[in-house]
TIRO-2110 file (N, C-alpha, C; in Angstrom, 1 decimal):
// TIRO-2110
116.8, 116.1, 130.8, N, 1, A
115.3, 115.8, 130.9, CA, 1, A
114.8, 115.0, 129.6, C, 1, A
114.1, 114.0, 129.9, N, 2, A
113.5, 113.2, 128.8, CA, 2, A
112.3, 113.8, 128.3, C, 2, A
112.2, 114.0, 126.9, N, 3, A
111.1, 114.6, 126.3, CA, 3, A
109.9, 113.6, 126.1, C, 3, A
108.7, 114.1, 126.4, N, 4, A
107.5, 113.2, 126.3, CA, 4, A
107.3, 112.9, 124.8, C, 4, A
107.5, 113.9, 124.0, N, 5, A
107.3, 113.8, 122.5, CA, 5, A
108.6, 114.0, 121.8, C, 5, A
108.9, 113.1, 120.9, N, 6, A
110.1, 113.2, 120.1, CA, 6, A
109.7, 113.2, 118.6, C, 6, A
110.3, 114.2, 117.8, N, 7, A
110.0, 114.3, 116.4, CA, 7, A
111.3, 114.4, 115.6, C, 7, A
111.4, 113.5, 114.7, N, 8, A
112.6, 113.5, 113.8, CA, 8, A
112.2, 114.1, 112.4, C, 8, A
113.2, 114.3, 111.6, N, 9, A
113.0, 114.8, 110.3, CA, 9, A
112.2, 113.9, 109.4, C, 9, A
111.4, 114.4, 108.5, N, 10, A
110.7, 113.6, 107.5, CA, 10, A
111.8, 113.0, 106.5, C, 10, A
111.7, 111.7, 106.2, N, 11, A
112.6, 111.0, 105.4, CA, 11, A
112.5, 111.5, 103.9, C, 11, A
113.6, 111.3, 103.2, N, 12, A
113.6, 111.6, 101.7, CA, 12, A
112.6, 110.6, 101.0, C, 12, A
111.8, 111.1, 100.2, N, 13, A
110.9, 110.2, 99.4, CA, 13, A
111.7, 109.2, 98.6, C, 13, A
111.1, 108.0, 98.4, N, 14, A
111.7, 107.0, 97.5, CA, 14, A
111.8, 107.5, 96.1, C, 14, A
112.8, 107.0, 95.3, N, 15, A
112.8, 107.4, 93.9, CA, 15, A
111.6, 106.8, 93.2, C, 15, A
111.1, 107.5, 92.3, N, 16, A
109.9, 107.1, 91.6, CA, 16, A
110.1, 105.8, 90.8, C, 16, A
111.2, 105.7, 90.1, N, 17, A
111.5, 104.5, 89.3, CA, 17, A
111.6, 103.2, 90.2, C, 17, A
112.1, 103.4, 91.4, N, 18, A
112.1, 102.2, 92.4, CA, 18, A
110.7, 101.8, 92.8, C, 18, A
109.9, 102.8, 93.1, N, 19, A
108.5, 102.5, 93.5, CA, 19, A
107.7, 101.8, 92.3, C, 19, A
107.9, 102.3, 91.1, N, 20, A
107.2, 101.7, 90.0, CA, 20, A
107.7, 100.3, 89.8, C, 20, A
109.0, 100.0, 89.9, N, 21, A
109.5, 98.7, 89.7, CA, 21, A
109.0, 97.7, 90.7, C, 21, A
109.1, 98.1, 92.0, N, 22, A
108.6, 97.2, 93.1, CA, 22, A
107.1, 97.0, 93.1, C, 22, A
106.4, 98.0, 92.5, N, 23, A
104.9, 97.8, 92.5, CA, 23, A
104.5, 96.7, 91.6, C, 23, A
105.4, 96.2, 90.7, N, 24, A
105.1, 95.1, 89.9, CA, 24, A
105.5, 93.8, 90.4, C, 24, A
106.1, 93.8, 91.6, N, 25, A
106.6, 92.5, 92.2, CA, 25, A
105.7, 92.0, 93.3, C, 25, A
105.4, 90.7, 93.3, N, 26, A
104.7, 90.1, 94.4, CA, 26, A
105.5, 89.8, 95.6, C, 26, A
105.0, 90.0, 96.8, N, 27, A
105.8, 89.7, 98.0, CA, 27, A
106.2, 88.3, 98.1, C, 27, A
105.3, 87.4, 97.5, N, 28, A
105.6, 86.0, 97.6, CA, 28, A
106.9, 85.6, 96.8, C, 28, A
107.1, 86.4, 95.7, N, 29, A
108.3, 86.2, 94.9, CA, 29, A
109.6, 86.5, 95.8, C, 29, A
109.5, 87.6, 96.5, N, 30, A
110.6, 88.0, 97.4, CA, 30, A
110.8, 86.9, 98.5, C, 30, A
109.6, 86.3, 98.9, N, 31, A
109.7, 85.3, 99.9, CA, 31, A
110.5, 84.1, 99.5, C, 31, A
110.7, 83.9, 98.2, N, 32, A
111.5, 82.8, 97.7, CA, 32, A
113.0, 83.1, 97.8, C, 32, A
113.3, 84.3, 97.9, N, 33, A
114.8, 84.7, 97.8, CA, 33, A
115.3, 85.4, 99.0, C, 33, A
114.4, 85.7, 100.0, N, 34, A
114.9, 86.5, 101.1, CA, 34, A
114.1, 86.1, 102.4, C, 34, A
114.8, 86.1, 103.5, N, 35, A
114.2, 85.8, 104.8, CA, 35, A
113.9, 87.0, 105.7, C, 35, A
114.7, 88.0, 105.6, N, 36, A
114.6, 89.2, 106.5, CA, 36, A
113.5, 90.2, 106.1, C, 36, A
112.9, 90.8, 107.1, N, 37, A
112.1, 92.0, 106.8, CA, 37, A
110.6, 91.7, 106.7, C, 37, A
110.2, 90.4, 106.7, N, 38, A
108.8, 90.1, 106.6, CA, 38, A
108.1, 90.3, 108.0, C, 38, A
107.1, 91.2, 107.9, N, 39, A
106.3, 91.5, 109.1, CA, 39, A
105.4, 90.4, 109.5, C, 39, A
105.3, 90.2, 110.8, N, 40, A
104.4, 89.1, 111.4, CA, 40, A
103.1, 89.0, 110.6, C, 40, A
102.7, 87.8, 110.2, N, 41, A
101.5, 87.7, 109.4, CA, 41, A
100.2, 88.0, 110.1, C, 41, A
100.3, 88.2, 111.4, N, 42, A
99.1, 88.6, 112.1, CA, 42, A
98.7, 90.0, 111.7, C, 42, A
99.6, 90.8, 111.2, N, 43, A
99.2, 92.1, 110.6, CA, 43, A
98.8, 91.9, 109.2, C, 43, A
97.5, 91.9, 108.9, N, 44, A
97.0, 91.5, 107.7, CA, 44, A
96.2, 92.7, 107.0, C, 44, A
96.0, 92.6, 105.7, N, 45, A
95.2, 93.6, 105.0, CA, 45, A
93.7, 93.7, 105.5, C, 45, A
93.2, 94.9, 105.7, N, 46, A
91.8, 95.0, 106.2, CA, 46, A
90.9, 94.7, 105.0, C, 46, A
91.3, 95.1, 103.8, N, 47, A
90.5, 94.7, 102.6, CA, 47, A
91.5, 94.4, 101.5, C, 47, A
91.0, 93.7, 100.5, N, 48, A
91.9, 93.3, 99.4, CA, 48, A
92.5, 94.4, 98.6, C, 48, A
93.7, 94.2, 98.2, N, 49, A
94.5, 95.2, 97.4, CA, 49, A
94.6, 94.8, 96.0, C, 49, A
94.4, 95.6, 95.0, N, 50, A
94.5, 95.2, 93.6, CA, 50, A
96.0, 95.0, 93.2, C, 50, A
97.0, 95.6, 93.8, N, 51, A
98.3, 95.3, 93.5, CA, 51, A
99.2, 95.6, 94.7, C, 51, A
100.5, 95.4, 94.5, N, 52, A
101.5, 95.7, 95.5, CA, 52, A
101.6, 97.2, 95.8, C, 52, A
101.5, 97.6, 97.1, N, 53, A
101.6, 99.0, 97.5, CA, 53, A
103.0, 99.2, 98.0, C, 53, A
103.7, 100.3, 97.5, N, 54, A
105.0, 100.6, 97.9, CA, 54, A
105.1, 102.0, 98.3, C, 54, A
105.8, 102.3, 99.5, N, 55, A
105.9, 103.6, 99.9, CA, 55, A
107.1, 103.8, 100.9, C, 55, A
107.3, 105.1, 101.2, N, 56, A
108.4, 105.5, 102.1, CA, 56, A
107.9, 105.4, 103.5, C, 56, A
108.7, 104.7, 104.3, N, 57, A
108.3, 104.5, 105.7, CA, 57, A
108.3, 105.8, 106.5, C, 57, A
107.2, 106.2, 107.1, N, 58, A
107.1, 107.3, 108.1, CA, 58, A
106.7, 106.6, 109.4, C, 58, A
107.5, 106.7, 110.4, N, 59, A
107.2, 105.9, 111.6, CA, 59, A
106.6, 106.7, 112.8, C, 59, A
105.7, 106.1, 113.5, N, 60, A
105.1, 106.7, 114.7, CA, 60, A
105.0, 105.6, 115.8, C, 60, A
105.3, 106.1, 117.0, N, 61, A
105.1, 105.3, 118.2, CA, 61, A
104.0, 105.8, 119.1, C, 61, A
103.1, 105.0, 119.5, N, 62, A
101.9, 105.4, 120.3, CA, 62, A
101.8, 104.5, 121.5, C, 62, A
101.8, 105.1, 122.7, N, 63, A
101.7, 104.3, 123.9, CA, 63, A
100.2, 104.1, 124.3, C, 63, A
99.9, 102.9, 124.6, N, 64, A
98.6, 102.5, 125.2, CA, 64, A
97.4, 103.2, 124.5, C, 64, A
96.6, 104.0, 125.3, N, 65, A
95.4, 104.5, 124.7, CA, 65, A
95.5, 105.9, 124.1, C, 65, A
96.8, 106.4, 123.9, N, 66, A
97.0, 107.8, 123.5, CA, 66, A
97.3, 107.8, 122.0, C, 66, A
96.5, 108.7, 121.3, N, 67, A
96.7, 108.9, 119.8, CA, 67, A
97.2, 110.2, 119.5, C, 67, A
97.7, 111.0, 120.4, N, 68, A
98.1, 112.4, 120.2, CA, 68, A
99.1, 112.5, 119.1, C, 68, A
100.2, 111.7, 119.2, N, 69, A
101.3, 111.8, 118.2, CA, 69, A
100.8, 111.4, 116.8, C, 69, A
99.9, 110.5, 116.7, N, 70, A
99.3, 110.1, 115.4, CA, 70, A
98.7, 111.3, 114.7, C, 70, A
97.9, 112.0, 115.5, N, 71, A
97.2, 113.2, 114.9, CA, 71, A
98.2, 114.3, 114.5, C, 71, A
99.3, 114.4, 115.3, N, 72, A
100.3, 115.3, 114.9, CA, 72, A
101.0, 114.9, 113.6, C, 72, A
101.2, 113.6, 113.5, N, 73, A
101.9, 113.0, 112.3, CA, 73, A
101.1, 113.2, 111.0, C, 73, A
99.8, 113.2, 111.1, N, 74, A
98.9, 113.3, 109.9, CA, 74, A
99.1, 114.6, 109.2, C, 74, A
99.5, 115.7, 109.9, N, 75, A
99.7, 117.0, 109.2, CA, 75, A
101.1, 117.0, 108.5, C, 75, A
101.9, 115.9, 108.6, N, 76, A
103.2, 115.9, 108.0, CA, 76, A
103.3, 114.9, 106.9, C, 76, A
102.3, 114.1, 106.7, N, 77, A
102.3, 113.0, 105.7, CA, 77, A
102.3, 113.7, 104.3, C, 77, A
103.0, 113.0, 103.3, N, 78, A
103.1, 113.5, 102.0, CA, 78, A
102.7, 112.4, 101.0, C, 78, A
102.4, 112.7, 99.7, N, 79, A
102.1, 111.7, 98.7, CA, 79, A
103.3, 110.6, 98.7, C, 79, A
102.9, 109.4, 98.7, N, 80, A
103.9, 108.3, 98.6, CA, 80, A
104.4, 107.8, 99.9, C, 80, A
104.0, 108.4, 101.0, N, 81, A
104.4, 107.9, 102.3, CA, 81, A
103.6, 106.7, 102.7, C, 81, A
104.2, 105.8, 103.6, N, 82, A
103.6, 104.7, 104.1, CA, 82, A
103.7, 104.8, 105.6, C, 82, A
102.6, 105.0, 106.3, N, 83, A
102.7, 105.2, 107.8, CA, 83, A
102.8, 103.9, 108.5, C, 83, A
103.8, 103.8, 109.4, N, 84, A
104.1, 102.5, 110.1, CA, 84, A
103.9, 102.9, 111.6, C, 84, A
102.9, 102.3, 112.2, N, 85, A
102.5, 102.7, 113.6, CA, 85, A
102.9, 101.5, 114.6, C, 85, A
103.8, 101.8, 115.5, N, 86, A
104.2, 100.9, 116.5, CA, 86, A
103.4, 101.2, 117.8, C, 86, A
102.6, 100.2, 118.2, N, 87, A
101.7, 100.4, 119.4, CA, 87, A
102.4, 100.1, 120.7, C, 87, A
103.7, 99.9, 120.6, N, 88, A
104.5, 99.7, 121.8, CA, 88, A
103.9, 98.5, 122.7, C, 88, A
103.4, 97.5, 122.1, N, 89, A
102.9, 96.3, 122.8, CA, 89, A
101.4, 96.3, 123.1, C, 89, A
100.8, 97.5, 122.9, N, 90, A
99.3, 97.5, 123.1, CA, 90, A
98.5, 96.8, 122.0, C, 90, A
97.6, 96.0, 122.4, N, 91, A
96.7, 95.3, 121.5, CA, 91, A
95.2, 95.5, 121.8, C, 91, A
94.9, 96.5, 122.6, N, 92, A
93.5, 96.8, 123.0, CA, 92, A
92.9, 97.9, 122.3, C, 92, A
93.6, 99.0, 122.0, N, 93, A
93.0, 100.2, 121.5, CA, 93, A
93.3, 100.4, 120.0, C, 93, A
92.3, 100.7, 119.3, N, 94, A
92.4, 101.0, 117.8, CA, 94, A
92.8, 102.5, 117.7, C, 94, A
93.8, 102.7, 116.9, N, 95, A
94.2, 104.1, 116.6, CA, 95, A
93.8, 104.6, 115.2, C, 95, A
93.4, 103.6, 114.4, N, 96, A
93.0, 104.0, 113.0, CA, 96, A
91.6, 103.5, 112.8, C, 96, A
90.7, 104.5, 112.5, N, 97, A
89.3, 104.2, 112.1, CA, 97, A
89.0, 105.0, 110.9, C, 97, A
87.7, 105.2, 110.6, N, 98, A
87.3, 105.9, 109.4, CA, 98, A
87.8, 107.3, 109.3, C, 98, A
87.7, 108.1, 110.4, N, 99, A
88.2, 109.5, 110.3, CA, 99, A
89.7, 109.6, 110.1, C, 99, A
90.5, 108.8, 110.8, N, 100, A
91.9, 108.9, 110.6, CA, 100, A
92.3, 108.4, 109.3, C, 100, A
91.7, 107.3, 108.8, N, 101, A
92.1, 106.8, 107.5, CA, 101, A
91.7, 107.8, 106.4, C, 101, A
90.6, 108.4, 106.5, N, 102, A
90.2, 109.4, 105.5, CA, 102, A
91.3, 110.6, 105.5, C, 102, A
91.7, 111.0, 106.6, N, 103, A
92.7, 112.1, 106.7, CA, 103, A
94.0, 111.6, 106.0, C, 103, A
94.4, 110.3, 106.3, N, 104, A
95.7, 109.8, 105.7, CA, 104, A
95.5, 109.8, 104.2, C, 104, A
94.4, 109.3, 103.7, N, 105, A
94.2, 109.2, 102.3, CA, 105, A
94.3, 110.5, 101.6, C, 105, A
93.8, 111.6, 102.2, N, 106, A
93.8, 112.9, 101.6, CA, 106, A
95.2, 113.5, 101.5, C, 106, A
96.1, 113.0, 102.3, N, 107, A
97.5, 113.4, 102.1, CA, 107, A
98.2, 112.9, 100.9, C, 107, A
97.7, 111.8, 100.3, N, 108, A
98.3, 111.1, 99.2, CA, 108, A
99.2, 110.0, 99.7, C, 108, A
99.2, 109.7, 101.0, N, 109, A
100.0, 108.6, 101.5, CA, 109, A
99.3, 107.3, 100.9, C, 109, A
100.2, 106.3, 100.7, N, 110, A
99.7, 105.1, 100.0, CA, 110, A
99.2, 104.0, 100.9, C, 110, A
99.6, 104.0, 102.2, N, 111, A
99.2, 103.0, 103.1, CA, 111, A
99.5, 103.3, 104.5, C, 111, A
98.9, 102.4, 105.4, N, 112, A
99.2, 102.5, 106.9, CA, 112, A
99.2, 101.1, 107.4, C, 112, A
100.2, 100.8, 108.3, N, 113, A
100.2, 99.5, 109.0, CA, 113, A
100.3, 99.8, 110.4, C, 113, A
99.4, 99.1, 111.2, N, 114, A
99.3, 99.2, 112.6, CA, 114, A
99.6, 97.9, 113.3, C, 114, A
100.6, 98.0, 114.2, N, 115, A
100.9, 96.8, 115.0, CA, 115, A
99.9, 96.7, 116.2, C, 115, A
98.6, 96.6, 115.8, N, 116, A
97.5, 96.6, 116.8, CA, 116, A
96.2, 96.7, 116.0, C, 116, A
95.1, 96.7, 116.6, N, 117, A
93.8, 96.7, 115.9, CA, 117, A
93.4, 98.0, 115.3, C, 117, A
92.4, 97.9, 114.4, N, 118, A
91.8, 99.1, 113.8, CA, 118, A
90.3, 99.1, 114.2, C, 118, A
89.5, 100.0, 113.7, N, 119, A
88.1, 100.1, 114.0, CA, 119, A
87.4, 100.6, 112.7, C, 119, A
86.1, 100.7, 112.8, N, 120, A
85.2, 101.2, 111.7, CA, 120, A
85.5, 100.4, 110.4, C, 120, A
85.4, 99.1, 110.4, N, 121, A
85.7, 98.3, 109.2, CA, 121, A
84.8, 98.7, 108.0, C, 121, A
83.6, 99.0, 108.2, N, 122, A
82.7, 99.4, 107.0, CA, 122, A
83.2, 100.7, 106.4, C, 122, A
83.6, 101.6, 107.2, N, 123, A
84.1, 102.9, 106.7, CA, 123, A
85.4, 102.7, 106.0, C, 123, A
86.3, 101.9, 106.6, N, 124, A
87.6, 101.7, 106.0, CA, 124, A
87.5, 101.0, 104.6, C, 124, A
86.5, 100.2, 104.4, N, 125, A
86.3, 99.6, 103.1, CA, 125, A
86.0, 100.6, 102.0, C, 125, A
85.5, 101.7, 102.4, N, 126, A
85.1, 102.7, 101.4, CA, 126, A
86.2, 103.7, 101.1, C, 126, A
87.3, 103.6, 101.8, N, 127, A
88.4, 104.6, 101.6, CA, 127, A
89.5, 104.0, 100.8, C, 127, A
90.0, 104.8, 99.8, N, 128, A
91.0, 104.4, 98.9, CA, 128, A
92.4, 104.5, 99.6, C, 128, A
92.7, 103.5, 100.4, N, 129, A
93.9, 103.5, 101.2, CA, 129, A
94.2, 102.1, 101.6, C, 129, A
95.4, 101.6, 101.4, N, 130, A
95.8, 100.3, 101.9, CA, 130, A
96.0, 100.3, 103.4, C, 130, A
95.3, 99.4, 104.1, N, 131, A
95.4, 99.4, 105.6, CA, 131, A
95.7, 98.0, 106.0, C, 131, A
96.7, 97.8, 106.9, N, 132, A
97.0, 96.6, 107.5, CA, 132, A
97.0, 96.7, 109.0, C, 132, A
96.4, 95.7, 109.7, N, 133, A
96.3, 95.8, 111.1, CA, 133, A
96.1, 94.4, 111.7, C, 133, A
96.1, 94.4, 113.0, N, 134, A
95.8, 93.1, 113.8, CA, 134, A
94.3, 93.0, 114.2, C, 134, A
93.5, 92.8, 113.2, N, 135, A
92.1, 92.7, 113.5, CA, 135, A
91.4, 94.0, 113.8, C, 135, A
90.2, 93.9, 114.5, N, 136, A
89.4, 95.1, 114.8, CA, 136, A
88.9, 95.1, 116.2, C, 136, A
88.6, 96.3, 116.7, N, 137, A
88.0, 96.5, 118.0, CA, 137, A
87.2, 97.7, 118.0, C, 137, A
86.3, 97.8, 119.0, N, 138, A
85.5, 99.0, 119.2, CA, 138, A
86.1, 100.0, 120.1, C, 138, A
87.1, 99.6, 120.9, N, 139, A
87.8, 100.4, 121.8, CA, 139, A
88.9, 101.3, 121.1, C, 139, A
88.8, 102.6, 121.3, N, 140, A
89.7, 103.4, 120.6, CA, 140, A
90.6, 104.3, 121.4, C, 140, A
91.7, 104.8, 120.8, N, 141, A
92.6, 105.7, 121.5, CA, 141, A
91.9, 107.1, 121.6, C, 141, A
92.5, 107.9, 122.5, N, 142, A
92.0, 109.2, 122.6, CA, 142, A
93.2, 110.1, 123.0, C, 142, A
93.0, 111.4, 123.2, N, 143, A
94.1, 112.3, 123.5, CA, 143, A
94.4, 112.3, 125.0, C, 143, A
95.4, 111.4, 125.3, N, 144, A
95.7, 111.2, 126.7, CA, 144, A
97.0, 111.9, 127.2, C, 144, A
97.7, 112.4, 126.2, N, 145, A
99.0, 113.1, 126.5, CA, 145, A
100.0, 112.3, 127.2, C, 145, A
100.1, 111.0, 126.7, N, 146, A
101.1, 110.1, 127.3, CA, 146, A
102.5, 110.2, 126.6, C, 146, A
102.5, 110.8, 125.4, N, 147, A
103.7, 111.0, 124.6, CA, 147, A
103.7, 110.2, 123.4, C, 147, A
104.9, 110.1, 122.7, N, 148, A
105.0, 109.3, 121.5, CA, 148, A
106.2, 109.9, 120.7, C, 148, A
106.4, 109.3, 119.5, N, 149, A
107.5, 109.7, 118.7, CA, 149, A
107.1, 109.6, 117.2, C, 149, A
107.7, 110.5, 116.4, N, 150, A
107.5, 110.6, 115.0, CA, 150, A
108.9, 110.5, 114.3, C, 150, A
109.0, 109.6, 113.4, N, 151, A
110.3, 109.4, 112.6, CA, 151, A
111.5, 109.1, 113.5, C, 151, A
111.2, 108.1, 114.4, N, 152, A
112.3, 107.5, 115.2, CA, 152, A
112.2, 106.0, 114.9, C, 152, A
113.2, 105.2, 115.1, N, 153, A
113.1, 103.8, 114.9, CA, 153, A
112.0, 103.1, 115.6, C, 153, A
111.3, 102.2, 115.0, N, 154, A
110.2, 101.4, 115.6, CA, 154, A
110.3, 100.0, 115.3, C, 154, A
109.4, 99.2, 115.8, N, 155, A
109.3, 97.8, 115.5, CA, 155, A
107.9, 97.5, 115.1, C, 155, A
107.7, 96.9, 113.9, N, 156, A
106.3, 96.5, 113.5, CA, 156, A
106.3, 95.1, 113.2, C, 156, A
105.5, 94.3, 113.9, N, 157, A
105.4, 92.9, 113.6, CA, 157, A
106.8, 92.2, 113.7, C, 157, A
107.6, 92.5, 114.8, N, 158, A
108.9, 92.0, 115.0, CA, 158, A
109.9, 92.3, 114.0, C, 158, A
109.7, 93.4, 113.2, N, 159, A
110.6, 93.8, 112.2, CA, 159, A
111.0, 95.3, 112.5, C, 159, A
112.3, 95.6, 112.6, N, 160, A
112.7, 96.9, 112.8, CA, 160, A
112.5, 97.8, 111.6, C, 160, A
112.0, 99.0, 111.8, N, 161, A
111.7, 99.9, 110.7, CA, 161, A
112.3, 101.3, 111.0, C, 161, A
113.0, 101.8, 110.0, N, 162, A
113.6, 103.1, 110.2, CA, 162, A
112.9, 104.1, 109.2, C, 162, A
112.8, 105.3, 109.6, N, 163, A
112.2, 106.3, 108.7, CA, 163, A
112.9, 106.3, 107.4, C, 163, A
112.2, 106.2, 106.3, N, 164, A
112.8, 106.2, 104.9, CA, 164, A
113.0, 104.8, 104.4, C, 164, A
112.8, 103.8, 105.2, N, 165, A
112.8, 102.4, 104.6, CA, 165, A
111.8, 102.2, 103.6, C, 165, A
112.0, 101.2, 102.8, N, 166, A
111.0, 100.8, 101.7, CA, 166, A
110.0, 99.9, 102.3, C, 166, A
108.7, 100.2, 102.2, N, 167, A
107.6, 99.3, 102.7, CA, 167, A
106.9, 98.8, 101.5, C, 167, A
106.7, 97.5, 101.4, N, 168, A
106.0, 96.8, 100.4, CA, 168, A
104.8, 96.1, 101.0, C, 168, A
103.7, 96.1, 100.5, N, 169, A
102.5, 95.4, 101.1, CA, 169, A
101.6, 94.9, 100.0, C, 169, A
101.0, 93.8, 100.2, N, 170, A
99.9, 93.3, 99.3, CA, 170, A
99.0, 92.4, 100.2, C, 170, A
98.2, 91.5, 99.5, N, 171, A
97.2, 90.7, 100.2, CA, 171, A
97.8, 89.7, 101.1, C, 171, A
99.1, 89.4, 101.0, N, 172, A
99.8, 88.4, 101.8, CA, 172, A
100.5, 89.0, 103.0, C, 172, A
100.6, 90.4, 103.1, N, 173, A
101.2, 91.0, 104.2, CA, 173, A
102.2, 92.1, 103.8, C, 173, A
103.2, 92.3, 104.6, N, 174, A
104.2, 93.4, 104.4, CA, 174, A
105.6, 92.9, 104.5, C, 174, A
106.5, 93.7, 103.9, N, 175, A
107.9, 93.5, 104.0, CA, 175, A
108.6, 94.9, 104.1, C, 175, A
109.6, 95.0, 104.9, N, 176, A
110.3, 96.2, 105.1, CA, 176, A
111.8, 96.0, 104.6, C, 176, A
112.2, 96.8, 103.6, N, 177, A
113.5, 96.7, 103.0, CA, 177, A
114.4, 98.0, 103.3, C, 177, A
115.6, 97.8, 103.8, N, 178, A
116.5, 98.9, 103.8, CA, 178, A
116.6, 99.6, 102.4, C, 178, A
116.7, 100.9, 102.4, N, 179, A
116.7, 101.5, 101.1, CA, 179, A
117.8, 101.1, 100.2, C, 179, A
119.0, 100.9, 100.8, N, 180, A
120.2, 100.6, 100.0, CA, 180, A
120.2, 99.1, 99.5, C, 180, A
119.2, 98.3, 99.9, N, 181, A
119.1, 96.9, 99.5, CA, 181, A
118.0, 96.8, 98.5, C, 181, A
117.2, 97.8, 98.3, N, 182, A
115.9, 97.6, 97.6, CA, 182, A
116.1, 97.3, 96.2, C, 182, A
117.0, 98.0, 95.5, N, 183, A
117.2, 97.7, 94.0, CA, 183, A
117.7, 96.3, 93.8, C, 183, A
118.6, 95.8, 94.6, N, 184, A
119.1, 94.4, 94.4, CA, 184, A
118.0, 93.4, 94.6, C, 184, A
117.1, 93.6, 95.6, N, 185, A
116.0, 92.7, 95.9, CA, 185, A
115.0, 92.8, 94.7, C, 185, A
114.8, 94.0, 94.2, N, 186, A
113.9, 94.2, 93.1, CA, 186, A
114.3, 93.4, 91.9, C, 186, A
115.6, 93.6, 91.5, N, 187, A
116.1, 92.9, 90.3, CA, 187, A
116.1, 91.4, 90.5, C, 187, A
116.5, 90.9, 91.6, N, 188, A
116.4, 89.5, 91.9, CA, 188, A
115.0, 88.9, 91.8, C, 188, A
114.1, 89.7, 92.3, N, 189, A
112.7, 89.2, 92.2, CA, 189, A
112.2, 89.2, 90.8, C, 189, A
112.5, 90.3, 90.0, N, 190, A
112.1, 90.3, 88.6, CA, 190, A
112.7, 89.2, 87.8, C, 190, A
114.0, 88.9, 88.1, N, 191, A
114.6, 87.8, 87.4, CA, 191, A
113.9, 86.5, 87.7, C, 191, A
113.6, 86.3, 88.9, N, 192, A
112.9, 85.0, 89.3, CA, 192, A
111.5, 84.9, 88.6, C, 192, A
110.8, 86.0, 88.6, N, 193, A
109.5, 86.0, 88.0, CA, 193, A
109.6, 85.7, 86.5, C, 193, A
110.6, 86.2, 85.8, N, 194, A
110.8, 86.0, 84.4, CA, 194, A
111.2, 84.5, 84.2, C, 194, A
112.0, 84.0, 85.1, N, 195, A
112.5, 82.6, 84.9, CA, 195, A
111.3, 81.6, 85.2, C, 195, A
110.4, 81.9, 86.1, N, 196, A
109.3, 81.1, 86.4, CA, 196, A
108.3, 81.1, 85.2, C, 196, A
108.1, 82.3, 84.6, N, 197, A
107.2, 82.4, 83.5, CA, 197, A
107.8, 81.6, 82.3, C, 197, A
109.1, 81.7, 82.1, N, 198, A
109.7, 80.9, 81.0, CA, 198, A
109.6, 79.4, 81.3, C, 198, A
109.7, 79.0, 82.5, N, 199, A
109.7, 77.6, 82.9, CA, 199, A
108.3, 77.1, 82.6, C, 199, A
107.2, 77.8, 83.0, N, 200, A
105.9, 77.3, 82.9, CA, 200, A
105.4, 77.4, 81.5, C, 200, A
105.9, 78.3, 80.7, N, 201, A
105.5, 78.4, 79.3, CA, 201, A
106.2, 77.4, 78.4, C, 201, A
107.3, 76.8, 78.8, N, 202, A
108.0, 75.8, 78.0, CA, 202, A
107.3, 74.4, 78.0, C, 202, A
107.5, 73.7, 77.0, N, 203, A
106.9, 72.3, 76.9, CA, 203, A
107.6, 71.5, 78.0, C, 203, A
106.8, 70.6, 78.6, N, 204, A
107.3, 69.8, 79.7, CA, 204, A
108.7, 69.1, 79.4, C, 204, A
108.8, 68.6, 78.2, N, 205, A
110.1, 67.9, 77.9, CA, 205, A
111.3, 68.8, 77.7, C, 205, A
111.0, 70.1, 77.6, N, 206, A
112.1, 71.1, 77.4, CA, 206, A
112.4, 71.8, 78.7, C, 206, A
111.7, 71.5, 79.8, N, 207, A
111.9, 72.2, 81.1, CA, 207, A
113.2, 71.6, 81.7, C, 207, A
114.0, 72.4, 82.4, N, 208, A
115.2, 71.9, 83.1, CA, 208, A
114.7, 71.1, 84.3, C, 208, A
115.5, 70.1, 84.8, N, 209, A
115.1, 69.3, 85.9, CA, 209, A
114.9, 70.2, 87.2, C, 209, A
113.9, 69.9, 87.9, N, 210, A
113.6, 70.7, 89.1, CA, 210, A
114.7, 70.5, 90.2, C, 210, A
115.3, 71.5, 90.8, N, 211, A
116.3, 71.3, 91.8, CA, 211, A
115.9, 70.3, 92.9, C, 211, A
114.7, 70.3, 93.3, N, 212, A
114.2, 69.5, 94.4, CA, 212, A
114.4, 68.0, 94.0, C, 212, A
114.2, 67.7, 92.7, N, 213, A
114.4, 66.3, 92.3, CA, 213, A
115.8, 65.9, 92.4, C, 213, A
116.7, 66.7, 92.0, N, 214, A
118.1, 66.4, 92.1, CA, 214, A
118.6, 66.2, 93.6, C, 214, A
118.0, 67.0, 94.5, N, 215, A
118.4, 66.9, 95.9, CA, 215, A
117.9, 65.6, 96.5, C, 215, A
116.7, 65.2, 96.2, N, 216, A
116.2, 63.9, 96.7, CA, 216, A
116.9, 62.8, 96.1, C, 216, A
117.1, 62.8, 94.8, N, 217, A
117.8, 61.7, 94.2, CA, 217, A
119.2, 61.5, 94.6, C, 217, A
119.9, 62.6, 94.9, N, 218, A
121.2, 62.6, 95.4, CA, 218, A
121.2, 61.9, 96.8, C, 218, A
120.3, 62.2, 97.6, N, 219, A
120.2, 61.5, 98.9, CA, 219, A
119.8, 60.1, 98.8, C, 219, A
118.9, 59.7, 97.9, N, 220, A
118.5, 58.3, 97.7, CA, 220, A
119.7, 57.5, 97.2, C, 220, A
120.5, 58.1, 96.4, N, 221, A
121.7, 57.4, 95.8, CA, 221, A
122.9, 57.3, 96.7, C, 221, A
122.7, 57.9, 98.0, N, 222, A
123.8, 57.8, 98.9, CA, 222, A
124.9, 58.8, 98.7, C, 222, A
124.7, 59.8, 97.9, N, 223, A
125.8, 60.8, 97.6, CA, 223, A
126.1, 61.6, 98.8, C, 223, A
125.1, 61.9, 99.7, N, 224, A
125.4, 62.7, 100.9, CA, 224, A
126.3, 61.9, 101.8, C, 224, A
126.1, 60.6, 101.9, N, 225, A
126.9, 59.8, 102.8, CA, 225, A
128.4, 59.7, 102.3, C, 225, A
128.6, 59.8, 101.1, N, 226, A
129.9, 59.7, 100.5, CA, 226, A
130.7, 60.9, 100.7, C, 226, A
130.1, 62.1, 101.0, N, 227, A
130.8, 63.4, 101.0, CA, 227, A
131.6, 63.4, 102.3, C, 227, A
END
């Protein structure tokens, strides 16, 4: 028999030192060194964020107009969690509004991303919680008892998300990183930011040639044809 509701174990929280390190990294820096994991840009911040938000992925699947599993999940959220809500293709009903967002914030969770719309924009702006969604609507979910899942694999903005993954979000969007890859990505991003700071602070005559110049000049000199 197929269960209407499925509930998995809560994932292990991210190490504090990893969260602190990634919180100082801009997503655009990672965008220079990685292609995978970037959530569709249609899922955008509802209001501006002062810095990068980093949290442990807690996943929820909600069908159509039903928000039952989301309300169940709210009682399980912990400080540092980042709620990732898969709307299973629905783009009509808002599952996050002022009341739900306030409850999420009270748990200590750092953010929520919805692959669908939200509601109550004025109220959301007053709540200390990072919120990412596909625009807004007045039409909301209700308790329809259609089913759902907590802490099972989901897809958010065409990106697979597993419970316990690393979620990073800022004013440019979101990225999801497998936990075992997060430190390598963090170190590479920090190295790039330091290199760019050194490049821009150096006198123009002391800067190394830009790689793009070498690529174009190589082509203009016919080197590509000789290979």
